[in-house]
C-alpha positions, 0 to 999 in steps of 0.5 A, spaced: 617 913 697 620 918 693 623 917 686 630 914 687 632 915 680 633 922 681 639 920 686 644 921 681 644 926 675 646 923 669 652 924 665 653 926 658 653 920 653 660 922 650 665 926 655 667 934 652 674 931 650 671 925 646 666 930 643 671 934 641 676 930 638 671 925 634 668 932 631 675 934 629 676 927 626 670 928 622 671 935 620 679 932 617 675 927 613 670 931 610 676 936 608 680 930 605 674 929 601 672 936 599 678 938 597 679 934 591 672 937 588 676 944 588 681 941 584 686 940 590 691 934 589 689 933 581 695 930 577 698 934 572 698 930 565 703 925 564 708 927 558 707 923 551 712 922 546 712 923 539 708 917 537 702 919 542 704 914 547 704 916 554 710 915 558 710 915 565 717 918 567 721 919 574 718 926 575 711 924 573 711 918 578 714 922 584 709 927 583 703 922 583 706 919 589 707 926 593 700 928 591 697 921 593 701 922 600 697 929 601 691 926 599 691 921 604 693 926 610 686 928 612 683 921 613 689 919 616 689 924 621 681 923 622 683 916 624 688 918 629 683 923 632 678 918 633 683 913 636 685 918 641 678 919 642 676 912 643 682 910 648 679 916 652 672 913 652 675 906 654 679 909 660 673 912 662 669 906 661 664 907 667 661 903 672 664 897 669 672 899 669 676 895 666 680 890 670 688 889 669 687 883 665 681 886 661 686 892 659 692 888 658 689 883 653 686 889 649 692 892 648 696 886 646 690 885 641 691 892 638 698 892 637 697 885 634 692 887 630 696 893 628 702 889 626 698 884 622 695 890 618 702 892 616 704 886 615 698 884 610 699 891 606 706 890 605 704 883 602 699 884 598 701 891 595 708 888 593 707 881 593 708 878 586 702 879 582 697 882 587 697 890 586 693 895 589 695 901 588 699 906 592 701 904 600 704 909 603 706 911 610 699 915 611 695 909 608 699 904 612 698 908 618 691 909 618 689 902 616 693 900 622 690 904 627 683 902 625 685 894 625 688 896 632 681 899 634 677 894 631 681 888 635 681 893 642 674 894 641 672 888 640 676 884 646 674 890 650 666 888 649 666 881 649 670 881 655 665 880 660 661 875 656 667 870 655 673 867 658 681 871 656 682 866 650 675 866 646 676 875 648 682 874 644 680 869 638 674 874 637 679 880 638 682 877 631 676 875 628 674 883 629 680 886 627 685 882 622 678 878 620 674 882 618 676 890 618 682 889 615 679 885 609 674 890 608 680 896 607 684 891 603 678 891 599 677 898 598 674 901 604 676 907 608 680 906 614 675 911 616 669 907 616 672 902 620 673 907 625 666 910 624 664 903 626 669 902 632 666 909 635 659 906 634 660 900 638 664 904 643 658 909 644 653 903 644 657 901 650 657 907 653 650 908 653 650 901 656 654 903 661 649 909 663 644 905 663 647 900 668 649 906 672 642 909 673 640 902 675 645 901 681 644 908 683 636 906 683 638 900 687 643 903 692 637 909 694 631 903 695 636 900 699 637 906 703 630 907 704 629 900 706 634 901 711 631 907 714 624 905 715 626 898 717 633 897 719 638 893 717 639 888 723 640 881 722 639 882 714 643 878 710 646 878 703 640 879 698 639 876 692 634 877 686 634 876 679 635 869 680 629 863 678 624 863 684 626 871 686 623 877 685 626 880 679 632 885 680 630 892 681 630 897 674 630 905 674 624 907 671 625 910 664 623 917 663 616 917 659 613 923 657 605 924 655 604 921 648 597 921 645 594 917 639 594 924 634 601 925 636 603 917 634 598 917 628 602 923 626 609 921 627 607 914 623 604 918 617 610 923 616 615 917 617 610 913 611 611 920 607 618 920 607 619 913 605 613 914 599 617 920 596 623 917 596 621 910 593 616 914 588 622 918 585 626 912 585 622 908 581 620 913 576 627 915 576 629 907 574 623 907 569 624 913 565 632 910 565 630 904 562 625 907 557 630 911 555 628 918 557 633 919 562 641 918 561 641 916 568 638 915 574 638 921 577 643 922 582 644 929 580 639 935 578 631 933 578 632 927 581 636 928 586 632 935 588 625 931 588 628 926 592 630 931 598 623 933 599 623 927 603 627 930 608 622 935 609 617 930 613 623 926 616 625 932 620 619 934 623 617 926 624 624 926 628 622 933 632 616 929 634 620 923 636 624 927 641 618 931 643 621 938 641 616 940 635 613 946 640 620 949 641 623 948 635 617 950 631 620 956 628 627 953 626 623 947 623 619 951 618 625 956 616 630 949 614 623 946 610 622 952 607 630 952 604 630 945 603 623 946 599 626 952 595 633 949 593 629 943 590 625 947 587 631 952 584 634 945 581 627 942 578 626 949 575 634 950 573 637 944 572 644 947 571 651 945 575 651 952 578 644 952 580 645 945 583 652 946 587 648 952 590 642 948 592 646 943 596 649 948 600 643 951 602 640 944 603 646 942 608 646 949 611 639 948 613 639 941 615 645 943 620 641 949 623 635 944 624 639 938 627 643 943 632 636 946 635 633 939 636 637 937 642 634 942 647 639 941 652 645 942 648 650 946 650 652 952 645 658 948 643 655 942 642 650 945 638 655 948 633 658 940 633 652 937 632 649 942 627 656 941 622 656 934 623 649 934 620 651 939 614 658 934 613 653 928 613 649 931 608 654 933 603 658 927 603 654 922 605 646 924 602 649 928 596 653 923 593 647 917 593 642 922 591 638 922 598 636 914 598 639 913 605 633 918 607 628 912 606 632 907 610 632 913 616 625 914 614 624 906 616 628 906 622 625 912 625 617 909 623 619 903 627 621 907 633 614 911 632 610 904 631 613 901 638 611 908 642 605 907 646 600 912 647 600 915 655 595 920 658 
């Protein structure tokens, strides 16, 4: 019997328009995070009277409000682009597209979530004794869109499993019940939108898997009809108690030796130990008074960054691309090690800034080449996203999330079985 899993080619995880919109969203958000570090949107010093007390006159307050609106524009643009990409992805939900009722339900909950976000923000910002800072039009727009995306995503994902009323209730919980309170507490709307994007991507993964299984069953049925004919056959039932299990398409498996599995596990353990050991030593020295801080910037950060080297090689082994990506991985590892050694040797701000830039370039270069079937545009987007993630997520946290990433990849390696 031929392999029916090849009956239909597997479509890419994300459509090209969605990938481009989400990439533009990430770049816009990163721009808003990086510009203040280069002196943009800096407030002028408030005027002071002769007695030394600070006076906030109308002109200074107007300038502060204008700069605040400008500073929030990149994040608002990022949320808008992410919302457009999310809508495009939901409209292309296959092979289980939304029917009219589910689509209308998601649209209604999105609008209701946006209106509730605007109402709550207005109440909290302008209500008596409840100031939360400046809430201008860009901030309100981003919060409303993020709440709408959370509500619509919850409605779409929960709709196949519950009735319409329960889907509305869960959509309200996901939008105005969870997303909005987090934003009022200070979480950026872009993080809420990123959660909705992750849910949509997971739904896309599930949809592609279902599509592969349906194509597999169709090929099996076509082959059975060709061999046995279809005379007198009724409706087939499977997957129920007492019936044979529903056939699923075979998942692609590659050879996996015991040596590769062991090496992958030990690389993950090495990454975790490096990060945990450096943080433990830094905390101990900080308690004893030898270090003014835990070491988030400077030698402590540089030592933690060593953990990304075994992590890169572990990920390449898990993706089975170590043979084709050996040269770029070696170059990236050398750049990471050299940058960290430079910071440890000369812990001055200029060296630290240069090392961070070199490390982000190394991460982007390695990430762009870890997906062998990616197009040139896909490699550029993947590398840029990885570099921005290193610059904006890992560096401010002292590279501590490397330990959590190492735990996840090591658990994946532990689940891999040895195959000849």
